[in-house]
C-alpha positions as CSV (number, residue, x, y, z in Angstrom):
1,M,0.0,0.0,0.0
2,N,1.1,3.6,-0.6
3,K,1.6,6.1,2.2
4,F,-1.7,7.8,1.6
5,A,-3.5,4.4,2.1
6,F,-1.7,4.1,5.4
7,K,-2.9,7.5,6.6
8,Y,-6.4,7.1,5.2
9,N,-7.1,3.7,6.8
10,G,-5.3,4.6,10.0
11,I,-8.1,7.1,10.7
12,F,-10.6,4.2,10.6
13,F,-8.5,2.0,12.9
14,I,-8.7,4.9,15.4
15,I,-12.5,4.9,14.9
16,L,-12.6,1.1,15.5
17,S,-10.6,1.5,18.7
18,F,-13.1,4.2,19.9
19,F,-16.1,1.9,19.4
20,S,-14.2,-1.0,21.0
21,F,-13.7,1.3,24.0
22,L,-17.5,2.0,24.1
23,N,-18.1,-1.7,24.1
24,I,-15.7,-2.2,27.0
25,I,-17.7,0.4,29.0
26,Y,-20.9,-1.3,28.1
27,C,-19.6,-4.7,29.2
28,Y,-18.5,-3.4,32.6
29,Y,-21.7,-1.5,33.1
30,F,-23.9,-4.6,32.4
31,N,-21.5,-7.1,33.9
32,I,-20.8,-8.9,30.6
33,F,-17.3,-10.0,31.6
34,L,-17.0,-12.9,29.2
35,S,-16.7,-10.5,26.3
36,V,-14.7,-7.6,27.7
37,S,-11.3,-9.2,27.0
38,A,-12.1,-9.5,23.3
39,Y,-13.0,-5.8,23.0
40,T,-10.0,-4.8,25.2
41,F,-7.6,-6.7,22.8
42,T,-9.3,-5.1,19.8
43,F,-9.1,-1.7,21.4
44,F,-5.3,-1.8,22.0
45,L,-4.6,-3.5,18.7
46,T,-6.5,-1.1,16.5
47,L,-5.3,1.9,18.5
48,I,-1.7,0.9,18.1
49,I,-2.0,0.2,14.4
50,G,-4.0,3.4,13.8
51,V,-1.4,5.6,15.5
52,F,1.4,3.7,13.7
53,L,-0.2,4.2,10.3
54,I,-0.9,7.8,10.8
55,F,2.3,9.0,12.4
56,F,4.9,6.4,11.3
57,K,6.0,8.5,8.2
58,K,5.4,12.0,7.4
59,F,3.1,12.4,4.5
60,R,3.3,15.4,2.2
61,F,0.1,16.0,0.4
62,K,0.6,15.8,-3.4
63,K,-1.6,14.9,-6.3
64,I,-2.6,11.2,-5.8
65,S,-3.4,9.1,-8.9
66,I,-6.8,7.6,-9.2
67,Y,-5.2,4.1,-9.0
68,E,-3.7,5.0,-5.6
69,K,-7.1,6.2,-4.4
70,I,-8.9,3.1,-5.6
71,L,-6.3,0.8,-4.0
72,S,-6.6,2.8,-0.7
73,V,-10.3,2.3,-0.6
74,L,-10.2,-1.3,-1.6
75,S,-7.5,-2.1,1.0
76,G,-9.7,-0.8,3.7
77,Y,-12.6,-3.0,2.6
78,I,-10.3,-6.0,2.7
79,F,-8.3,-5.4,5.9
80,L,-10.5,-3.4,8.3
81,P,-13.1,-6.3,8.5
82,I,-10.3,-8.6,9.7
83,F,-10.0,-6.5,12.8
84,I,-13.8,-6.1,13.1
85,S,-13.9,-9.9,13.1
86,I,-11.7,-10.2,16.3
87,P,-14.6,-9.9,18.8
88,Y,-16.5,-12.6,16.9
89,Y,-13.5,-14.9,16.8
90,L,-12.7,-14.4,20.5
91,S,-16.3,-14.8,21.6
92,I,-17.6,-17.9,23.4
93,Y,-19.6,-19.0,20.4
94,N,-16.8,-21.0,18.6
95,I,-17.1,-19.3,15.3
96,S,-14.6,-20.1,12.5
97,F,-12.5,-17.3,11.0
98,I,-14.2,-17.4,7.6
99,D,-17.6,-17.0,9.3
100,C,-16.2,-14.2,11.4
101,Y,-14.8,-12.5,8.4
102,F,-18.1,-13.1,6.5
103,E,-20.1,-11.4,9.2
104,S,-17.6,-8.5,9.4
105,V,-17.6,-7.8,5.7
106,S,-21.4,-8.0,5.7
107,G,-21.6,-5.4,8.4
108,F,-18.8,-3.1,7.0
109,T,-20.3,-3.1,3.6
110,S,-23.8,-2.5,5.1
111,T,-25.2,-5.6,3.5
112,G,-26.7,-7.5,6.5
113,F,-26.2,-11.1,5.6
114,S,-25.7,-13.0,8.9
115,I,-24.4,-16.4,10.0
116,F,-26.5,-16.0,13.3
117,E,-29.9,-17.7,13.1
118,N,-31.0,-16.7,16.5
119,I,-29.9,-13.2,17.6
120,K,-31.2,-13.8,21.1
121,Q,-28.5,-16.4,21.7
122,I,-25.7,-13.9,21.4
123,D,-24.8,-11.4,24.1
124,Q,-25.9,-7.7,23.7
125,S,-22.4,-6.4,23.4
126,L,-21.8,-8.4,20.2
127,I,-25.2,-7.2,18.8
128,I,-24.0,-3.6,19.4
129,W,-20.6,-4.5,17.7
130,R,-22.5,-5.8,14.6
131,S,-24.5,-2.6,14.4
132,T,-21.6,-0.2,14.9
133,S,-19.6,-2.1,12.2
134,Q,-22.4,-0.9,9.8
135,W,-22.1,2.6,11.0
136,I,-18.3,2.7,10.6
137,G,-18.7,1.1,7.1
138,G,-21.3,3.7,6.2
139,I,-19.0,6.6,7.0
140,Y,-16.1,4.8,5.3
141,F,-18.2,4.6,2.1
142,L,-19.1,8.3,2.3
143,F,-15.4,9.2,2.7
144,S,-14.6,6.9,-0.2
145,I,-17.0,8.8,-2.4
146,L,-15.1,12.0,-1.7
147,L,-11.8,10.2,-2.5
148,L,-13.0,8.7,-5.8
149,I,-15.3,11.6,-6.9
150,D,-13.3,12.1,-10.1
151,I,-14.7,8.9,-11.6
152,F,-18.3,9.7,-10.8
153,D,-20.9,11.6,-12.8
154,E,-21.7,15.3,-12.6
155,N,-25.0,14.7,-10.7
156,L,-23.2,13.2,-7.8
157,K,-20.6,16.0,-7.7
158,K,-23.4,18.6,-7.7
159,S,-24.9,17.1,-4.5
160,F,-21.6,18.0,-2.8
161,T,-20.5,21.4,-4.1
162,N,-20.6,24.0,-6.8
163,F,-16.9,23.5,-7.5
164,L,-16.0,21.5,-10.6
165,Y,-13.0,20.1,-8.9
166,L,-12.5,19.2,-5.2
167,S,-9.2,20.5,-3.9
168,S,-7.6,19.1,-0.8
169,K,-9.1,22.0,1.2
170,E,-12.6,21.3,-0.2
171,I,-12.3,17.6,0.5
172,V,-11.5,18.3,4.2
173,K,-14.4,20.7,4.4
174,Q,-16.8,18.2,2.9
175,A,-15.4,15.3,5.0
176,F,-16.0,17.4,8.2
177,K,-19.6,18.1,7.0
178,I,-20.2,14.4,6.3
179,I,-19.2,13.5,9.9
180,I,-21.4,16.2,11.4
181,I,-24.5,15.4,9.3
182,Y,-24.1,11.6,9.5
183,T,-23.8,11.7,13.3
184,A,-26.7,14.2,13.6
185,L,-29.0,12.1,11.4
186,T,-28.1,9.0,13.4
187,F,-29.1,10.8,16.6
188,F,-32.3,12.1,15.0
189,I,-33.3,8.6,13.9
190,F,-32.5,7.3,17.4
191,I,-34.8,10.0,18.9
192,G,-37.5,9.2,16.4
193,L,-37.4,5.5,17.4
194,K,-37.4,6.4,21.1
195,I,-40.5,8.5,20.6
196,L,-42.1,5.3,19.2
197,D,-41.4,3.8,22.6
198,L,-38.7,1.4,21.5
199,R,-36.3,0.4,24.3
200,T,-33.0,2.2,24.1
201,F,-31.0,-0.9,23.1
202,D,-33.2,-1.6,20.0
203,A,-33.5,2.1,19.1
204,F,-29.7,2.5,19.2
205,N,-29.0,-0.6,17.0
206,L,-31.7,0.3,14.5
207,S,-30.5,3.9,14.1
208,M,-27.1,2.5,13.2
209,T,-28.7,0.2,10.7
210,I,-31.0,2.8,9.1
211,I,-28.5,5.6,8.6
212,S,-25.9,3.2,7.0
213,S,-28.5,1.4,4.8
214,G,-27.5,-1.8,6.6
215,G,-29.5,-4.9,7.4
216,F,-28.6,-6.1,10.9
217,I,-31.5,-6.0,13.3
218,P,-31.3,-6.5,17.1
219,V,-34.2,-8.9,17.3
220,N,-35.4,-12.1,15.7
221,N,-39.0,-10.9,15.0
222,F,-38.9,-7.4,13.4
223,D,-42.7,-7.3,13.4
224,L,-42.9,-7.0,17.1
225,L,-41.0,-3.7,17.2
226,F,-43.5,-1.8,15.0
227,V,-47.1,-2.7,15.6
228,T,-49.1,0.5,15.4
229,D,-49.9,2.4,12.2
230,V,-48.1,5.5,13.5
231,S,-44.9,3.4,14.2
232,K,-44.9,1.9,10.7
233,L,-45.4,5.3,9.0
234,T,-42.7,6.8,11.1
235,L,-40.3,3.9,10.3
236,S,-41.0,4.4,6.5
237,I,-40.1,8.1,6.8
238,L,-36.9,7.4,8.8
239,M,-35.7,4.8,6.3
240,L,-35.8,7.5,3.6
241,S,-32.9,9.3,5.4
242,S,-30.5,7.1,3.4
243,Y,-32.7,7.2,0.2
244,F,-32.0,10.9,-0.4
245,S,-28.7,12.6,-0.5
246,L,-26.9,12.9,2.8
247,F,-26.9,16.7,2.4
248,F,-30.6,17.0,1.4
249,I,-31.8,18.4,4.8
250,Y,-28.6,20.4,5.2
251,N,-29.1,22.0,1.8
252,L,-32.7,22.8,2.6
253,F,-31.6,24.9,5.6
254,N,-28.8,26.6,3.6
255,L,-30.8,27.2,0.4
256,K,-29.3,29.8,-1.8
257,K,-29.9,30.6,-5.5
258,E,-26.5,29.4,-6.5
259,N,-27.0,26.1,-4.7
260,I,-30.2,25.1,-6.4
261,N,-28.4,22.5,-8.4
262,Y,-27.7,20.5,-5.2
263,F,-31.4,19.3,-5.4
264,S,-31.4,18.0,-9.0
265,E,-31.1,14.4,-8.1
266,D,-33.2,14.6,-4.9
267,F,-36.0,16.2,-6.9
268,N,-36.1,13.3,-9.3
269,L,-35.9,10.9,-6.4
270,S,-39.0,12.6,-4.9
271,I,-41.0,12.3,-8.1
272,Y,-40.0,8.6,-8.5
273,L,-40.9,7.7,-4.9
274,L,-44.3,9.5,-5.2
275,V,-45.1,7.6,-8.4
276,V,-44.1,4.2,-6.9
277,V,-46.1,4.8,-3.7
278,A,-49.1,6.2,-5.6
279,V,-49.2,3.1,-7.9
280,F,-49.1,0.7,-4.9
281,F,-51.7,2.8,-3.0
282,I,-54.1,2.7,-6.0
283,L,-53.7,-1.0,-6.6
284,Y,-53.4,-2.3,-3.0
285,N,-55.1,0.2,-0.7
286,N,-58.0,-2.1,-0.2
287,Q,-55.6,-4.5,1.6
288,N,-55.2,-4.1,5.4
289,N,-51.4,-4.1,5.3
290,F,-50.7,-1.2,3.0
291,L,-48.4,0.4,5.7
292,D,-46.4,-2.8,5.7
293,I,-46.0,-2.5,1.9
294,L,-45.0,1.2,2.4
295,V,-42.2,0.1,4.8
296,S,-41.0,-2.4,2.2
297,I,-41.0,0.3,-0.5
298,S,-38.9,2.6,1.7
299,S,-36.6,-0.2,2.7
300,S,-36.1,-1.4,-0.9
301,V,-35.4,2.0,-2.5
302,S,-33.0,2.8,0.4
303,N,-31.3,-0.6,0.0
304,L,-31.9,-1.6,3.6
305,G,-34.0,-4.7,2.7
306,I,-35.6,-5.2,6.2
307,S,-39.4,-5.8,6.1
308,F,-42.3,-7.4,7.9
309,S,-43.2,-11.1,7.5
310,T,-46.7,-10.2,6.4
311,I,-45.6,-9.1,2.9
312,S,-47.1,-11.1,0.1
313,N,-44.7,-13.1,-2.1
314,D,-46.4,-11.6,-5.2
315,F,-44.4,-8.4,-4.7
316,T,-40.9,-10.1,-4.7
317,F,-40.0,-9.2,-8.3
318,V,-41.2,-5.6,-7.9
319,F,-39.2,-5.1,-4.8
320,L,-36.1,-6.6,-6.4
321,I,-36.5,-4.0,-9.3
322,L,-36.8,-1.2,-6.7
323,V,-33.6,-2.5,-5.1
324,I,-31.7,-2.5,-8.4
325,I,-32.8,1.0,-9.2
326,G,-32.2,2.2,-5.6
327,G,-32.0,5.8,-4.5
328,S,-29.2,8.3,-4.3
329,F,-25.6,7.3,-4.6
330,F,-25.3,7.5,-0.8
331,S,-27.3,4.3,-0.5
332,T,-26.8,2.8,-3.9
333,S,-23.2,2.2,-4.9
334,S,-23.5,-0.2,-7.8
335,G,-27.1,-0.1,-8.9
336,L,-28.7,1.8,-11.8
337,R,-29.9,4.8,-9.8
338,V,-33.0,6.8,-10.7
339,V,-31.0,9.6,-12.3
340,K,-29.2,7.1,-14.6
341,V,-32.5,5.5,-15.7
342,L,-34.1,8.9,-16.4
343,T,-31.1,10.1,-18.3
344,L,-30.8,7.0,-20.5
345,I,-34.6,7.0,-21.2
346,K,-34.4,10.6,-22.3
347,F,-31.2,10.0,-24.3
348,S,-32.7,7.0,-26.1
349,A,-36.0,8.8,-26.8
350,N,-34.1,11.8,-28.2
351,N,-32.1,9.6,-30.5
352,L,-35.1,7.7,-31.8
353,L,-36.9,11.0,-32.4
354,S,-33.9,12.4,-34.2
355,H,-34.0,9.6,-36.7
356,A,-37.8,9.9,-37.1
357,K,-37.6,13.7,-37.4
358,P,-34.0,14.5,-38.5
359,N,-34.9,18.2,-39.3
360,Q,-35.5,18.9,-35.6
361,I,-32.8,19.2,-32.8
362,Y,-33.3,17.4,-29.5
363,L,-31.2,18.4,-26.6
364,N,-29.7,15.8,-24.3
365,K,-31.6,16.9,-21.1
366,V,-32.6,14.7,-18.2
367,T,-36.3,15.0,-17.5
368,L,-37.1,17.6,-14.8
369,I,-33.5,18.8,-14.8
370,S,-32.5,22.0,-16.7
371,S,-28.7,21.3,-17.0
372,K,-27.4,19.6,-20.0
373,T,-26.2,16.0,-19.6
374,E,-22.7,15.4,-20.8
375,Q,-22.0,12.7,-23.4
376,E,-19.3,11.4,-21.0
377,D,-21.9,10.8,-18.3
378,I,-24.2,9.0,-20.8
379,N,-21.3,6.7,-21.6
380,K,-20.6,6.0,-18.0
381,Y,-24.3,5.2,-17.4
382,F,-24.4,2.7,-20.2
383,F,-21.1,1.2,-19.0
384,A,-22.3,0.9,-15.4
385,I,-25.4,-1.0,-16.5
386,I,-23.4,-3.4,-18.6
387,I,-20.9,-4.0,-15.7
388,F,-23.8,-4.6,-13.3
389,F,-25.3,-7.3,-15.4
390,I,-22.0,-8.9,-16.1
391,S,-21.3,-9.0,-12.3
392,L,-24.8,-10.4,-11.7
393,I,-24.2,-13.2,-14.2
394,I,-20.8,-14.1,-12.6
395,I,-22.1,-14.1,-8.9
396,T,-25.2,-16.0,-9.9
397,T,-23.1,-18.6,-11.8
398,L,-20.8,-19.1,-8.8
399,L,-23.6,-19.6,-6.4
400,T,-25.4,-22.0,-8.7
401,I,-22.2,-24.1,-9.0
402,A,-22.3,-24.3,-5.2
403,N,-25.6,-26.1,-5.4
404,I,-27.8,-23.2,-4.6
405,S,-31.0,-23.1,-6.7
406,F,-30.9,-20.7,-9.6
407,E,-33.7,-18.6,-8.3
408,N,-32.1,-18.1,-4.9
409,S,-28.7,-17.5,-6.6
410,F,-30.1,-14.8,-8.8
411,K,-31.9,-13.0,-6.0
412,L,-28.8,-13.3,-3.7
413,G,-26.7,-12.0,-6.5
414,I,-28.8,-8.9,-6.8
415,L,-28.9,-8.3,-3.0
416,T,-25.2,-8.9,-2.7
417,L,-24.3,-6.4,-5.4
418,M,-26.7,-3.9,-4.0
419,N,-25.6,-4.6,-0.4
420,T,-29.2,-5.3,0.7
421,V,-30.2,-7.8,3.4
422,N,-32.1,-11.0,2.6
423,S,-35.5,-10.4,4.2
424,E,-39.0,-11.8,3.9
425,M,-40.0,-9.7,1.0
426,Y,-37.4,-11.4,-1.2
427,Q,-38.4,-14.9,0.1
428,L,-34.9,-15.4,1.5
429,S,-35.4,-14.7,5.2
430,N,-34.6,-18.3,6.1
431,F,-31.5,-18.6,3.9
432,D,-28.7,-20.4,5.8
433,F,-25.4,-18.6,5.4
434,Y,-23.8,-20.5,8.3
435,N,-23.8,-23.9,6.5
436,L,-22.6,-22.6,3.2
437,S,-19.4,-24.1,1.8
438,I,-16.2,-22.1,1.4
439,L,-16.8,-21.2,-2.3
440,P,-20.2,-19.4,-2.0
441,K,-19.0,-17.6,1.2
442,I,-15.9,-16.3,-0.5
443,S,-17.9,-15.4,-3.6
444,L,-20.4,-13.4,-1.5
445,I,-17.5,-11.7,0.4
446,V,-15.8,-10.7,-2.8
447,F,-19.0,-9.3,-4.4
448,M,-20.2,-7.6,-1.3
449,I,-16.9,-5.6,-1.4
450,I,-17.2,-5.1,-5.2
451,G,-20.8,-4.0,-4.7
452,R,-19.8,-1.3,-2.2
453,I,-17.1,0.2,-4.6
454,E,-18.3,1.7,-7.8
455,L,-17.9,-1.1,-10.3
456,I,-16.1,1.0,-12.8
457,S,-13.2,1.5,-10.3
458,I,-12.5,-2.3,-10.6
459,L,-12.2,-2.0,-14.3
460,I,-9.9,1.0,-14.0
461,L,-7.6,-1.1,-11.8
462,L,-7.7,-4.0,-14.3
463,K,-6.8,-1.6,-17.1
464,K,-3.9,-0.3,-15.1
465,F,-2.4,-3.7,-14.3
466,L,-3.4,-5.8,-17.3
467,F,-3.1,-3.2,-20.0
468,K,-0.2,-1.1,-18.9
469,N,0.4,0.2,-22.4
């Protein structure tokens, strides 16, 4: 790894040590002494490594190549889960290293696949550790967006800033803003869940899950946490915190004329969500569980995936489509994204009309957006879709070879690439990850990581090392 990767990932080792320390306090407070040694070991190990990586060699900021940035992000997704897996491995539950690493990667990538069938059988400190691993992974992902912003489209850049290029000073400014908003939204979700009369332990874990678009839940039966109509409606709204841009609420309070382009993607997301909810409401309002469906809609577009067990199997395909399209880039790393779909539909329609009526000129504009879409972004969108389906074919094939049915392999492939948990609405809630063989576990681990990184970044690396000329 390069020096920058050391400094970058060293910061997150310090964050890991901080949350390890919180778990030590929790264990002593509630007399969970069987687990305290694991968190103590993790605390000192991550703290020493973090300090070493940050201060070992002086780093002078210089222009870092896109290859170094991608390798820095990728190395974190590979190595940080190793240290997250330590409390699992040192626990009393006799978990193999591959299962510990699987659980850690699942949490750090905010996917939510779990080897634990019965959450009530593990101690509360480990449940908190699972949830905080999602929270850390969520902020790591947001920082990674800043680091790799040069390879993304203009719509994502506009949600950050008016600058065409992010200087080191602007990156630091945006990183600080991310920490403040991400933490504030987590606290806001926690307060919202507490108002619904959830116990503090459940509210804390769920707030970590919702803000990070994760899938870990602190109970076996999710239905028991939200029984009333008010609680279900509130949950649906809270889930949308990771559907829109992280800066959406912040930009509303700091609205200026020159910042109006910050809302271009969020505006399209709002229209898309209203259309989806309206269609479901018109078709299924006569059913008694529409609010359950609303929770599933919010969960799918936000790439959380958690849902109630009352959801009909008839909606599985629709919810999978909602997962693939997803929401903003802050919850959807490797999916199609609404703005991509709208852009490509408009681009295709314009080209068809230009052939039908060649004497007329059609501008390449995204519906409901006034700014012109660059041809380079159009190419990126087409390329992203091709890469997504190629990746889906590969992961589906690997899982099918491992004797998993094609239907389950296909659905798992989608959920893995989209970092979405296997819940009841996808008919995979009882899928057994613990008893999987080594091949499918490694395949899922690899593609959970690939799914959290923009897929085009993998091809950039391949181009660098395989086609050096």
